[in-house]
N, C-alpha and C positions, 0 to 999 in steps of 0.2 A: 618336664624333661627328665629323662631317665638318669638314674644315679651314674656318676662317673668315677673313674679311678682317682684316688687321692693325688693331688698336685704336688710335685716336688718343690722344696723350699729354695733350691739353689738359684733359680733365675731371679727371684725377688732379692735374695741375699746379694747376688752379684750386682744387681741394679743399685742397691744401697751402697755397696763398696765403690761403684763408679761415681755416684754422687759425692761420696766422701773425697775421692780423688780429685774431682772437679773443683771441690771447695778448696782443697789445698793449692790448686793452681791459681786461685784468685789473689789479687794484690791485697795487702793489709788494709788499704783504705776502703775496700768494699766487703770486708769480712767483719763479722761480729765477734769481738774478743780475739784471742789467739787462734790462728788458722788451724792449729792441731786439735783444738778442743772438740769441734764437731765430729771429725773422723774418729776420735777416741770414744765419744759418746755413742757413735753408731756401731763401731767394731766390737766393743766389749759386750753389748747385749746379744750380738749375733752368735757369740760362743755358746751360750746355753740353748739358743734357738736351733743351733745346728745339731743338737743331740738326736733329733729325729729328722729323717730325710724328707718326710712328706707332711702336708697339712691334713689332719684327720678330723672327723666330726667329734671324736672323743678327746680332742686337745683340751688341756686345762684352760680356764678363762684367762689366766695371766698371759698365755701365749698370744691370744688375740689382742689383748690390751697392749702388750709390749710391741707387737708388730705395728699396730696403728700409731702408737706413740712415736716410734722411730720415723715413720712416714711423716707424721705431723711435725716432728723436730726438724727434719730436712726441709719441709715446706716453709716453715717459719724462717729458717736461716736463709733460704733462697729468696723469699719475699723481702727480707731485710737487705739482702745484697742488691736487689732491684732498686729499692728506695735509696740506698747509699749511692748507687751508680747515677741515678737521675739527679740526686742532690749535688753530687760532685760535679756533674756536667753543667748544671744550671747556676751554681753559686761560686765556682772557682775557675781560675784561668787554667785551661787544660791544654797541654801540648803533646801528651803521650797518647795520641789517637790509636796507634796500633795496639797498645796494651788494653785500651778500652774495648776495642773490637774483640780481642781474645776473652776479656771478661764477659762481654755480652754473649758470646758463643757459649761459654761455660755455664752462664746463668740460664740460657735458653735450653741447652741440653739437659740440665738438671730439672728444669721445669717439665720437659717432656717425660723424663723418666719418673719423676715423683708423681705426676698425675696418672701415668700408666699404673703405678703402684696403687694409687687411690681407687682407680676403676676396678682393678683386680680385687682389692679388699672390699669394695662396695657391692658389686654385682651379686644379687641374690644372697646377700648375707656374708659373702666372702668365700674363699676357696675351701675352708673346712666345712661350711654348710653345703656348698655345691656338691661335695663328694659324699654327702649323707642322704638319708631318706627324707629329710625335711625339705620338701620342694617349696620354693618361693617364686613369686612372679619376677621375671627378669627386669633389671634396671636399665639394661642396654640390649638393643636388638641388633644382632649381627645379620649380614646378608644370608648366611647359611641357615639361619633360623626361618627366614622368609621363604627361601628356596632350598629345601632339604635335598632335592635331587641333585644339587650342585656340590654336595659334600658327602663323605662317607657316612654310613648309617650311625656310626658311633661318634660323630664329630661333636665336639663341645669346645667352647673358648678356653684357651690357655693364656698364660701370662703374656706370651708374645703377641697374641691378638689384642690384648688390652694396651700393650705398649705401642703397637702400630696405630691403634685408634687414637691414642694420645698424640703420636707424631703427626697424624693427619690433621687433627684438630689444632695442633700448635702451629702448623704451617698455613692452614687455610682460614683459621679463626672461626670455623664452623664445622659441624659434623660432616665428614666426607665419606665415611664408610659405615660404621655402626651408628645407630641413632639412640640418643638418650630417651628413656621412657619415664622414669621417676623424677620427682622434683630434685632429689639429691644428685642424680646423675646430671641433670641439666645445670645445676649449680656448679658442679665440678667442671663441666665442659665450658661454661661461661667464665669461670675463674681462670682456667688455663688460657683461654683466648685473650683475656684482658692482660695477663702477665706477659704473654708472648707478644702482644701488640705493643705494649710499653717497651719491651726489650728490643724488638726489631725496629719499630718506627721511631722511637725517641733516642735510645742509647746508640744503636748501631748507626742510624742515619747521622747523628751528631758526630760520632767518631769518624765516619767516612769524610765528613766535611773538614774535620781537623787535618786529615791526611793530605788534603788538596793544597 
C-alpha cells in the first residue's frame, strides 16, 4: 500500500477522553479505586502527546509506548468493571436495575471505543508506521482493499474506520465489515466479542429482569 498522510492525534485523544468520562459515570461499586483516578491517569499523559498534531514515522519510541500504555490502562479498568458488575449481580441482592443498565451501557461503549483504539494501534504496526515508507502486511482487511474501484484511489483506513469495525464486532460478536488477518487481530476481535457478550447477555439481561 502506498504511503499515506500522517494521521491526526485528536480522534484517538478524544476517544480516550470519552472513555474517561464514561468511567466517571460508573457507580463506585463497579469502579476500581476512586473514580477520578483513571481520568487523571488518562488526561495527564495526553498533555505531552498533544504537543504534535500528527502521528509520524519519526516519533520517539516513548510516544508509541505511552499511547499503548494508555489504551491498556483503560482496557484493564473496563475489564475490572465488567467483573465487578457480574460479581455484584450474582452475589448480592440488587434492586437498582436502572443504574445497572446505565453501567452496562457505559462499560459496553468503553469496550467498543477501546478496541477501536487497539485496532488502530495494531494494524500494520500502528499509525506512525502506516504513514512511513516501511510497508507491512495488513492485520485487517477492509472492503475497500478487496474492491479498490469502490473507493477513491488514495483511500486508506483512518481511526473512524477502526472504530466502526469495533462497533460492528461488538454488536454482532463476529467480524461484520473488516476481516482480521493476523493472529493478533483475531485475538482482539475475539476478546472484544467475549466482553460484549458478557456485558449484554449477562449484565443487561439481569438488570432488565430486575426492572420487571
